[in-house]
N, C-alpha and C positions, 0 to 999 in steps of 0.2 A: 394346944399344949406344946411347950417348948421341948420337953424331954422325950416325946413319943416318936421322934423321927419324922414327924409330919412337916412337909414344906408348905408354908403359908404363902399365898399369892401376894406379889407386890401391889401395892395400891396405886403407885404412880411410877411411870417410866417416861423418860425423854432423852432423845439423842439429838444433838444439834451441832452444826458446824458453820463457820463464817469465814469468808475470805474478803479482805479489804486491800485496795491498792490506792496509793497516792502518787499518780504519775507526774504531777507538777505542783508547785505551791498553789493552794486554794482549790485544787481539784481532788475529788475522791470518788471512788466507786466501790460498792460492796454487794455481795450476795450472801444471804443466810438461808439455811434450811433447817427445819426441825421435824422430827417425828415423835409423836406422843401418844400415850395411852394412860387413862386414869379411869377409876370407877365413877359412876354417876354421883354428882355432888362434891367431888374432890377435884377442883380445877388445878391445872398447871399454869404457872406464871412465866411467860417469856418476856424478856426485856427488849425494848426497842429504843433507839436514840431518835429524838425528834430535834427540831431546830433549837429549842430552848430548855429541854428537860429529857429525862429518861422515863419511859412509860413501861409499866408492867401490864401486859395483856393476859387476861384470863381465858384459858381454853380448857374444855372439858371433853370427855369421851376419848375416842380414838381418832387420829387424823394426822395430817401433815400440813406443813406451812412453808412457803418459799417467799423471800422478800428480797427485792432488788433496789438499790438506792444509788443515786448519783448526786454529786454536789459540785458546784462550779460558781466562780465569782461573776456577779452581774449587778449593774446599777448601783454601785458603791456598797454592795453587801454581798450576800451569797444566797444562791437558790439550791434548795434541796428537793429532789423529787424521789418518790418511792412507790413501788408497785408491790402489792401483797396478793399472792394466790394461796388459797386455803382449801383443804378438803377434809371434811369430817364425816365419819361413818360411810365412806365411799361416795358421798355426794359433794361436788364442787360448789363452792360458794362463789358469788360474783366477784370479780376482781375489785380490790380496793386500791385507790391511789391517793397520794397526797402531794401537794406542791406548796412549799413554804419559801418565803423570802425573808431574810433576817439581816439586820445591820446592827453593828455594835453601837451602843450609845456612847457619846463623848461627854465627859464631865469637865467643867471648866474650873 
């Protein structure tokens, strides 16, 4: 009841921070961290940049997530590497990593 002075618990909470640096043209590095809490069945959506799109990752329960990324030019394109460390309900998940190489298409 809204008028009874009762405080209703929040269904979802998330706190996140991201630091990104571009030391030279074509080079980038970033670190992001998030701490989240939600009720069962109510996922949190955290966004990630991938080589060719933005992805929403669904997370539920209570936990934290850290992601480190690096991007650099290589072989006529760019390489992006990322490492994700996650912990949910006090249990660490195995590290997840990705390695992508992309090159812009040229139209004639």
